[in-house]
C-alpha positions as CSV (number, residue, x, y, z in Angstrom):
1,X,-43.0,41.7,-54.0
2,X,-46.5,40.7,-56.8
3,X,-48.8,38.9,-55.0
4,X,-49.0,35.2,-55.3
5,X,-51.2,33.3,-57.7
6,X,-50.0,30.3,-58.4
7,X,-48.1,27.5,-56.3
8,X,-45.8,25.8,-59.3
9,X,-45.6,27.7,-62.7
10,X,-43.4,24.5,-65.1
11,X,-41.9,25.0,-67.9
12,X,-40.7,22.7,-70.5
13,X,-41.7,20.7,-73.6
14,X,-45.0,20.5,-74.3
15,X,-45.6,17.0,-76.7
16,X,-48.1,15.0,-77.4
17,X,-47.6,10.9,-75.5
18,X,-47.8,7.7,-77.4
19,X,-47.9,4.7,-75.1
20,X,-47.5,1.3,-76.7
21,X,-46.3,-1.7,-74.3
22,X,-43.6,-3.9,-76.6
23,X,-40.9,-6.7,-75.6
24,X,-36.9,-5.9,-75.2
25,X,-36.4,-6.8,-78.2
26,X,-38.0,-3.8,-80.2
27,X,-35.2,-1.5,-78.4
28,X,-32.7,-3.7,-79.0
29,X,-34.3,-3.3,-82.6
30,X,-33.3,0.5,-82.8
31,X,-30.5,0.8,-80.8
32,X,-32.3,2.0,-77.6
33,X,-31.3,2.2,-74.2
34,X,-33.9,1.4,-72.0
35,X,-35.6,4.1,-69.3
36,X,-34.0,6.8,-71.3
37,X,-35.3,9.6,-73.8
38,X,-33.4,10.1,-77.4
39,X,-34.1,12.8,-79.6
40,X,-35.4,11.8,-83.1
41,X,-35.8,14.0,-86.2
42,X,-39.3,13.4,-88.4
43,X,-38.0,10.7,-90.5
44,X,-36.8,8.0,-87.6
45,X,-40.5,8.7,-85.4
46,X,-41.9,7.8,-88.5
47,X,-40.3,4.8,-88.4
48,X,-40.1,4.2,-85.1
49,X,-43.9,4.6,-84.7
50,X,-44.8,2.5,-88.1
51,X,-43.2,-1.1,-85.2
52,X,-44.5,-0.1,-82.9
53,X,-48.3,-1.9,-81.7
54,X,-51.5,0.0,-80.1
55,X,-50.9,2.9,-78.4
56,X,-53.0,5.5,-77.0
57,X,-52.4,9.3,-77.2
58,X,-52.8,11.5,-74.4
59,X,-51.2,15.1,-73.8
60,X,-47.6,14.4,-72.0
61,X,-44.4,16.5,-71.6
62,X,-42.3,16.3,-68.6
63,X,-43.2,19.4,-66.6
64,X,-47.3,19.6,-68.2
65,X,-47.0,16.9,-66.3
66,X,-46.1,17.8,-63.4
67,X,-48.4,21.1,-63.1
68,X,-51.4,18.6,-63.9
69,X,-49.8,16.7,-60.7
70,X,-50.0,20.2,-58.8
71,X,-53.5,20.9,-59.5
72,X,-55.1,16.8,-59.2
73,X,-53.3,18.3,-55.5
74,X,-54.7,21.1,-55.2
75,X,-52.3,23.1,-56.2
76,X,-53.0,26.4,-58.9
77,X,-50.4,25.9,-61.0
78,X,-49.7,27.2,-64.7
79,X,-47.5,25.6,-67.9
80,X,-45.2,27.6,-70.1
81,X,-44.1,25.6,-73.0
82,X,-44.9,25.5,-76.9
83,X,-47.6,24.3,-79.5
84,X,-48.4,24.6,-83.0
85,X,-51.9,26.1,-84.5
86,X,-52.3,22.5,-85.9
87,X,-54.2,18.7,-84.3
88,X,-51.6,17.9,-81.8
89,X,-51.4,21.0,-80.7
90,X,-55.2,21.7,-80.2
91,X,-55.5,17.8,-78.2
92,X,-53.3,19.1,-76.4
93,X,-54.3,22.3,-75.7
94,X,-57.2,21.2,-74.4
95,X,-55.7,18.0,-72.3
96,X,-54.2,20.8,-70.1
97,X,-56.7,22.8,-69.3
98,X,-59.4,20.5,-68.3
99,X,-56.6,19.0,-65.8
100,X,-57.4,22.7,-64.2
101,X,-53.6,23.8,-65.1
102,X,-53.5,27.1,-66.5
103,X,-51.8,28.0,-70.1
104,X,-51.9,30.6,-72.1
105,X,-49.1,30.3,-74.4
106,X,-50.2,31.0,-77.6
107,X,-49.7,28.7,-80.9
108,X,-47.4,29.1,-83.1
109,X,-48.7,30.2,-86.5
110,X,-45.1,29.0,-88.6
111,X,-42.6,26.7,-87.4
112,X,-42.8,22.7,-87.3
113,X,-45.5,20.9,-86.2
114,X,-46.1,19.9,-82.1
115,X,-43.9,17.7,-80.7
116,X,-44.8,14.2,-80.5
117,X,-43.2,11.3,-78.0
118,X,-43.1,8.0,-78.8
119,X,-43.3,6.0,-75.5
120,X,-42.3,2.5,-75.3
121,X,-43.1,0.7,-72.3
122,X,-41.5,-3.3,-71.9
123,X,-43.1,-6.0,-69.8
124,X,-41.1,-4.5,-66.4
125,X,-42.8,-1.5,-66.7
126,X,-39.9,0.6,-68.2
127,X,-40.5,3.4,-70.3
128,X,-38.2,4.3,-73.4
129,X,-39.1,7.4,-75.2
130,X,-38.0,9.1,-78.4
131,X,-38.9,12.5,-79.4
132,X,-39.6,14.3,-82.0
133,X,-39.5,18.0,-80.3
134,X,-40.5,20.2,-83.6
135,X,-41.8,23.6,-82.1
136,X,-42.0,22.6,-78.0
137,X,-38.1,22.8,-78.5
138,X,-38.5,26.9,-80.0
139,X,-39.9,28.3,-76.8
140,X,-37.9,32.2,-76.1
141,X,-37.9,34.4,-73.9
142,X,-41.0,35.8,-76.1
143,X,-42.9,32.9,-74.8
144,X,-41.8,33.5,-70.8
145,X,-45.1,35.1,-69.2
146,X,-43.4,37.6,-66.8
147,X,-46.3,38.4,-64.9
148,X,-47.2,34.1,-64.4
149,X,-43.5,34.2,-63.1
150,X,-43.9,36.9,-60.8
151,X,-46.9,35.6,-59.7
152,X,-46.0,31.7,-59.1
153,X,-44.3,30.8,-55.4
154,X,-42.0,28.5,-57.6
155,X,-41.0,28.4,-60.9
156,X,-40.1,24.3,-61.9
157,X,-38.0,23.9,-65.5
158,X,-37.6,20.9,-67.3
159,X,-34.0,19.1,-68.1
160,X,-34.5,18.8,-71.5
161,X,-34.5,22.4,-71.6
162,X,-31.4,22.3,-70.8
163,X,-29.0,22.0,-73.7
164,X,-31.0,23.9,-76.2
165,X,-29.8,26.5,-77.8
166,X,-33.2,27.9,-78.7
167,X,-34.6,27.2,-75.1
168,X,-31.6,29.5,-73.1
169,X,-32.7,32.9,-73.4
170,X,-36.0,31.8,-72.1
171,X,-34.6,29.4,-68.7
172,X,-32.4,32.6,-68.3
173,X,-35.4,35.0,-68.5
174,X,-37.2,33.1,-66.7
175,X,-34.8,32.6,-63.7
176,X,-34.5,36.0,-64.0
177,X,-37.8,37.2,-63.6
178,X,-38.3,35.1,-60.7
179,X,-35.9,35.9,-58.2
180,X,-36.4,39.4,-59.3
181,X,-39.9,38.7,-57.4
182,X,-38.3,37.3,-54.5
183,X,-39.3,33.7,-56.4
184,X,-38.0,30.2,-55.8
185,X,-36.6,28.1,-59.1
186,X,-36.4,24.8,-59.2
187,X,-35.2,21.6,-61.7
188,X,-35.7,18.3,-62.6
189,X,-32.2,17.0,-64.2
190,X,-34.9,14.4,-66.8
191,X,-32.2,11.9,-68.0
192,X,-29.2,10.5,-67.7
193,X,-28.2,10.4,-71.1
194,X,-29.4,14.3,-71.3
195,X,-27.3,14.9,-68.1
196,X,-24.3,13.5,-69.6
197,X,-24.7,15.1,-73.1
198,X,-25.3,18.7,-71.7
199,X,-23.3,18.5,-68.4
200,X,-22.0,21.8,-68.5
201,X,-25.2,23.5,-69.3
202,X,-27.1,22.2,-66.2
203,X,-23.9,22.9,-63.9
204,X,-24.0,25.7,-65.3
205,X,-27.7,26.4,-64.4
206,X,-27.9,25.2,-61.2
207,X,-26.0,28.0,-60.1
208,X,-29.6,29.7,-60.2
209,X,-31.5,27.2,-58.7
210,X,-33.0,26.5,-55.1
211,X,-34.2,23.2,-55.5
212,X,-33.0,20.1,-57.1
213,X,-34.6,17.3,-58.2
214,X,-33.1,13.6,-59.9
215,X,-33.5,10.4,-59.9
216,X,-30.2,8.6,-58.6
217,X,-29.1,7.9,-62.1
218,X,-29.1,11.5,-62.9
219,X,-27.7,12.8,-59.8
220,X,-25.1,10.0,-60.0
221,X,-24.2,11.0,-63.7
222,X,-24.2,14.9,-63.2
223,X,-21.9,14.1,-59.9
224,X,-19.5,11.1,-60.9
225,X,-20.1,9.4,-57.8
226,X,-21.2,5.9,-57.3
227,X,-24.0,5.9,-55.3
228,X,-27.3,7.6,-54.5
229,X,-26.3,9.1,-50.7
230,X,-22.8,10.4,-52.3
231,X,-24.5,12.8,-54.9
232,X,-26.9,14.3,-52.6
233,X,-23.9,14.9,-50.6
234,X,-22.3,16.7,-53.3
235,X,-25.6,18.1,-54.6
236,X,-26.5,18.9,-50.8
237,X,-23.4,21.4,-51.2
238,X,-25.0,23.4,-55.0
239,X,-28.9,24.1,-54.4
240,X,-30.3,24.9,-51.0
241,X,-32.9,22.1,-51.3
242,X,-32.2,18.6,-52.9
243,X,-34.6,15.2,-53.4
244,X,-33.0,12.1,-55.0
245,X,-35.4,9.4,-55.9
246,X,-34.5,5.7,-55.9
247,X,-37.6,3.8,-57.2
248,X,-38.8,1.2,-54.7
249,X,-36.6,2.0,-52.6
250,X,-38.5,5.6,-51.7
251,X,-36.6,8.9,-51.9
252,X,-33.5,10.9,-50.7
253,X,-33.8,14.5,-49.1
254,X,-31.9,17.4,-47.9
255,X,-32.0,21.4,-47.4
256,X,-28.9,22.3,-46.0
257,X,-30.0,20.9,-41.9
258,X,-31.4,17.7,-42.2
259,X,-30.7,14.6,-44.6
260,X,-33.8,12.2,-44.4
261,X,-34.5,8.5,-46.1
262,X,-38.4,8.2,-46.9
263,X,-39.8,5.0,-48.0
264,X,-41.8,4.5,-51.1
265,X,-45.5,4.3,-50.7
266,X,-46.6,0.5,-50.9
267,X,-48.0,-0.6,-54.1
268,X,-48.6,-4.0,-55.3
269,X,-48.0,-3.5,-59.3
270,X,-46.3,-1.2,-61.4
271,X,-47.1,-1.2,-64.7
272,X,-45.9,1.8,-66.3
273,X,-43.6,4.1,-64.7
274,X,-43.8,6.8,-67.5
275,X,-44.3,10.1,-65.5
276,X,-43.5,8.8,-62.0
277,X,-40.7,11.6,-61.2
278,X,-43.1,14.4,-63.0
279,X,-45.3,13.5,-60.1
280,X,-42.9,13.3,-57.2
281,X,-41.3,16.9,-58.2
282,X,-46.0,17.6,-58.3
283,X,-45.9,16.0,-54.3
284,X,-42.8,17.9,-53.3
285,X,-43.2,21.4,-54.5
286,X,-46.6,22.2,-53.5
287,X,-45.7,20.3,-50.1
288,X,-43.1,22.8,-50.0
289,X,-45.1,25.9,-51.1
290,X,-47.9,24.6,-48.1
291,X,-44.5,24.7,-45.5
292,X,-44.8,21.4,-44.6
293,X,-41.8,19.8,-43.1
294,X,-39.1,18.2,-45.5
295,X,-40.3,14.4,-45.2
296,X,-43.8,15.3,-45.7
297,X,-42.7,17.0,-48.6
298,X,-40.8,14.0,-50.0
299,X,-43.8,11.5,-48.5
300,X,-46.9,13.7,-50.9
301,X,-44.5,13.2,-53.8
302,X,-43.6,9.2,-53.7
303,X,-48.4,9.2,-52.5
304,X,-48.1,11.0,-55.9
305,X,-46.0,8.9,-58.3
306,X,-47.6,5.4,-56.7
307,X,-51.1,6.8,-58.3
308,X,-49.3,6.9,-61.5
309,X,-47.2,4.2,-62.2
310,X,-50.0,2.0,-61.3
311,X,-51.4,2.4,-64.7
312,X,-50.7,3.3,-68.1
313,X,-50.0,7.1,-69.0
314,X,-47.8,9.7,-67.0
315,X,-51.4,11.6,-65.9
316,X,-53.6,10.7,-62.5
317,X,-56.9,8.8,-63.2
318,X,-58.1,9.8,-59.3
319,X,-58.2,13.1,-57.2
320,X,-54.7,12.9,-56.1
321,X,-56.1,15.6,-53.0
322,X,-58.3,13.0,-51.8
323,X,-55.3,10.6,-51.3
324,X,-53.2,13.4,-49.9
325,X,-56.4,14.0,-47.8
326,X,-55.9,10.6,-46.2
327,X,-52.8,10.1,-46.0
328,X,-53.1,13.6,-42.8
329,X,-50.6,15.3,-45.4
330,X,-52.5,17.9,-47.0
């Protein structure tokens, strides 16, 4: 078996987020379903952007957020995703590397621009996203660094890649390489609308997944079940390890032998739920690589998620390893 060089390698869309507060009327104006992600073309993205209020630009993308969470917790992480050699691509690359994440995917010199996501945060702290994928959606098998995959205890795949024809070969190559090296593959479902539109592709990939993460809406959408408990029971029959998050009601986790409910971390206020699932994944996956008990893996995920929803943006603003140490988890 190859030497271990990483705890978690994440694969997903390399995106620069533009975050702004808005009211529900703006979502209604553009027909956006609250709390979901929709893919848009460049013209639609420009129209939504023009209607947004003042915003902030931060490097994001679901899998990249998870990688930064792992690094903040003291783990060794890397990210695999595609940018162009443009201004946003340079911003993304600098910001990600500055968090301690290994990022070596070469910037493309041809093709669409670096992806960006318009994140609209309503007063209830829900985030609604419109994403122009640009070059990020063109990740291919040629972009998969098998050396990174071979050295990672867990290769984590962002659900937004599932069902994209251009990314199919990349996912297949990464999964094959991980299992050939005796490693584990993890998947997050990412978004309920995306799960609904790409259900067959998700089901096909899950057959090769060792660890599955989802929120309650995503789990119900995939399984057709009416509640998180019933959905978890189905998913636990598909994957060895499953975690289903339930917002303020914590998470349900199962590994084939035990099923445990873990409460959410106490929090005085919720500012922005962007990145909550991404950071839960960071803590949960790192806990697995540290061979923590399953409930403690979920507690570590809940701790990381609680930090990120207490402020605007999907990246930690404090060192999560310190919080984990104070909680006796690492």
